[in-house]
C-alpha positions in Angstrom: -7.8 42.8 14.9 -10.4 45.7 12.9 -12.4 44.9 9.8 -10.4 45.3 7.1 -11.4 45.9 3.5 -10.8 43.2 0.8 -7.5 45.2 -0.6 -6.5 45.6 3.3 -7.2 42.0 3.9 -5.1 40.6 0.9 -2.4 42.6 1.6 -2.1 41.0 5.0 -2.7 37.7 3.9 0.1 38.1 1.6 2.7 39.2 4.2 1.7 37.0 7.0 2.0 33.9 4.6 5.5 35.3 3.3 3.9 35.2 -0.3 3.5 37.8 -3.2 0.5 40.2 -3.7 -0.8 39.6 -7.2 -3.6 41.9 -7.4 -6.4 43.6 -5.3 -7.9 40.3 -4.7 -5.2 37.7 -5.5 -2.0 36.3 -3.9 0.7 34.3 -5.4 2.1 31.0 -2.8 5.3 29.1 -3.3 4.1 25.5 -2.4 7.4 23.8 -3.7 11.0 24.7 -5.0 9.6 24.9 -8.5 5.9 25.7 -8.4 3.3 28.5 -7.2 -0.5 28.4 -6.1 -2.8 31.3 -6.9 -5.3 32.2 -3.8 -8.2 34.1 -4.4 -8.8 35.7 -1.5 -12.8 36.7 -1.4 -14.1 33.7 0.4 -11.6 34.0 3.6 -12.2 37.6 3.7 -16.0 36.6 3.5 -15.2 34.4 6.8 -13.4 37.1 8.2 -16.3 39.3 8.0 -18.1 36.9 9.3 -16.1 36.9 12.5 -13.5 34.1 11.8 -10.3 35.3 13.8 -7.5 36.5 10.9 -5.0 34.2 12.5 -7.1 31.3 12.5 -7.5 31.9 8.6 -3.8 32.1 8.0 -3.4 28.7 10.1 -5.6 27.0 7.7 -3.9 28.3 4.7 -0.5 27.4 6.0 -1.8 23.9 6.5 -3.0 23.8 2.9 -0.2 25.1 1.9 1.8 22.1 3.4 -0.4 19.6 2.2 -0.3 20.7 -1.5 3.9 21.0 -1.0 3.7 17.4 0.5 1.5 16.2 -2.5 4.0 17.9 -5.3 6.7 16.3 -3.5 5.2 13.0 -3.9 4.5 13.8 -7.9 8.0 14.4 -8.0 9.2 11.4 -6.5 6.4 9.4 -8.3 8.4 11.1 -11.8 11.6 9.9 -10.6 10.4 5.8 -10.1 13.5 3.7 -11.7 12.7 0.1 -12.7 14.9 -1.3 -10.2 13.1 0.7 -7.3 10.1 -1.6 -7.8 9.6 -4.1 -5.4 6.9 -6.2 -3.7 6.0 -5.5 0.1 4.0 -7.4 2.9 1.5 -5.2 4.5 -1.8 -6.0 6.6 -5.2 -6.4 4.3 -6.8 -3.9 6.8 -4.2 -1.5 5.6 -5.3 -1.6 1.7 -9.1 -2.5 2.0 -10.3 0.9 0.9 -7.7 1.8 -1.3 -8.9 1.1 -4.9 -6.5 2.9 -6.6 -3.7 0.4 -5.6 -2.2 -2.0 -8.6 -3.9 -5.1 -7.4 -2.3 -6.7 -4.4 -2.0 -10.4 -3.7 -3.6 -12.0 -0.7 -1.6 -14.6 1.1 -3.3 -14.8 3.8 -6.6 -13.9 5.9 -4.8 -10.8 7.1 -1.4 -10.6 4.8 -1.1 -9.3 1.5 1.5 -8.4 -1.1 1.4 -5.1 -2.9 3.7 -3.3 -4.9 5.8 -0.5 -4.2 8.5 1.9 -5.0 11.4 1.5 -2.6 13.3 4.6 -1.4 16.5 4.8 0.9 14.3 6.5 3.3 10.5 5.1 2.7 8.6 3.0 0.5 5.8 4.6 -1.9 2.9 2.4 -2.6 1.9 1.9 -6.3 -1.4 2.8 -7.8 -2.5 2.6 -11.1 -1.8 6.3 -12.2 1.7 5.7 -11.7 2.2 2.5 -14.1 4.2 3.5 -17.0 6.7 1.9 -19.3 8.5 -0.7 -18.6 5.8 -1.5 -15.9 2.9 -0.4 -17.8 0.4 -3.0 -16.7 -0.3 -5.0 -13.6 1.1 -8.0 -14.8 4.1 -5.9 -16.0 4.5 -4.3 -12.8 4.7 -7.8 -10.8 6.9 -9.7 -13.1 9.2 -6.3 -12.4 8.5 -6.6 -8.7 9.0 -10.2 -8.4 12.4 -9.8 -10.5 13.9 -7.7 -8.1 13.3 -9.8 -5.1 16.5 -11.2 -5.8 18.4 -7.5 -5.6 17.1 -7.2 -2.2 18.2 -10.5 -0.6 19.8 -10.4 2.9 20.8 -13.5 5.1 19.0 -14.0 8.0 20.6 -14.5 11.3 20.7 -17.7 13.5 17.8 -17.6 16.3 19.3 -18.4 19.9 16.8 -20.6 21.4 16.9 -23.7 24.1 15.1 -26.0 21.4 16.5 -27.5 18.7 15.0 -25.5 15.7 16.8 -24.1 12.5 15.9 -21.3 10.1 16.8 -18.1 10.9 15.7 -14.0 12.0 15.6 -11.2 10.0 16.0 -7.9 11.6 15.9 -4.2 9.9 14.4 -2.4 7.1 12.3 -4.8 4.8 12.9 -7.6 7.3 10.0 -9.6 6.6 9.9 -8.5 2.9 13.5 -10.7 2.7 12.6 -13.5 5.3 9.1 -14.4 3.0 11.6 -14.3 -0.1 13.2 -17.4 1.2 10.4 -19.2 1.9 7.6 -18.3 -0.8 8.5 -20.7 -3.2 8.7 -23.7 -0.4 5.4 -25.3 0.9 6.1 -27.0 4.3 8.4 -24.1 5.4 7.4 -21.8 8.8 7.2 -17.9 8.7 6.6 -15.5 11.4 6.3 -12.0 10.6 5.0 -9.7 13.4 6.7 -6.5 11.8 8.0 -5.0 8.8 10.9 -4.7 10.4 11.6 -8.2 12.0 10.6 -11.9 10.8 11.7 -15.5 11.2 11.7 -18.2 8.6 12.5 -22.1 8.6 12.7 -23.6 5.4 11.2 -27.4 5.7 10.4 -26.2 9.4 7.2 -27.8 9.0 8.1 -31.1 8.7 9.4 -31.1 12.0 8.2 -33.3 14.8 5.2 -31.8 16.7 7.0 -31.5 19.8 9.3 -29.2 18.4 6.9 -26.7 16.3 4.8 -26.7 19.8 8.1 -25.7 21.2 8.0 -22.4 19.1 5.2 -20.9 20.0 6.1 -19.1 23.0 9.4 -18.2 21.1 7.5 -16.4 18.8 5.1 -14.6 21.4 7.9 -13.3 23.6 9.8 -12.2 20.2 6.3 -10.5 19.1 6.1 -8.7 23.2 9.4 -7.4 23.0 9.4 -5.5 19.4 10.3 -2.1 19.6 7.3 0.2 19.3 8.3 2.1 16.6 7.9 -1.0 14.2 5.6 -1.2 11.8 3.0 -3.8 13.0 2.1 -6.7 10.7 0.8 -9.6 12.3 1.4 -11.8 15.5 0.3 -15.2 13.7 2.9 -17.4 12.4 2.5 -19.3 9.4 2.7 -22.5 7.2 4.2 -21.6 3.8 1.4 -23.7 1.2 1.1 -24.3 -2.2 0.8 -21.0 -4.7 2.3 -18.8 -2.0 -0.6 -18.5 0.4 0.1 -19.2 4.2 -2.0 -21.2 6.7 -2.3 -20.7 10.3 0.4 -22.2 12.2 -2.3 -23.1 15.3 -4.6 -24.6 12.5 -1.8 -26.5 11.2 -0.7 -27.8 14.8 -4.3 -28.7 15.5 -4.5 -31.0 12.2 -1.2 -32.6 13.2 -2.7 -33.4 16.8 -5.5 -34.8 15.3 -4.0 -36.8 12.9 -1.6 -38.5 15.4 -1.5 -40.4 18.7 0.5 -37.2 20.5 -0.9 -35.1 22.9 -0.3 -31.5 23.8 2.5 -31.5 26.7 1.9 -30.7 30.5 
């Protein structure tokens, strides 16, 4: 494209972005249903004068507009959060390590934590301190409301089919890990296994079973973790034993302790 004057460059950008010409060096861009942004074009014109292709500038601005629109949608969603949507949610600790804005997480294990989220029909939004408003105006109030709402998402698990005499149940589907965790979080000595957000297993009191029964669970856990759909959101391949105060002990560490304190040996 031949070199354009600033006025011609601004007019061309307005046409390419389906925007409104707002002046010789300004265009008005719709970034959401009820929001517009004002773009001053001299900086981009200077880049064009320095040899940057016009189409590349247009692509950059389109990406910028898309990002702003996504942010506008998130802000709009945040404004419509209802108390019933506030939920606790299991996540990998690594995913929250660098997010200082999150409402204070609860750390359950070396690689698992709970955070507060807003539960929408098609996604969950991580709650940050800037979203704290009545009736969850403080971290403590947000967590109290999230814990209160656990009962509203309860769903019974399905029996697990296995060749060993094990109890407990499996959960499969959205928020499965959270639902399974809800059933055993107040019951120390229970087993908990959640390789993905959408799949989990829990056995209330299962850790009190004979050692050989517990050892027979390990290959079942590994098989289930290996056969999950790739679309599932990964949590942890570890199995856990629930401890007091809603903490988790690695299952293999629990078994090793039992082996050291009994006369039993590993089966051949």
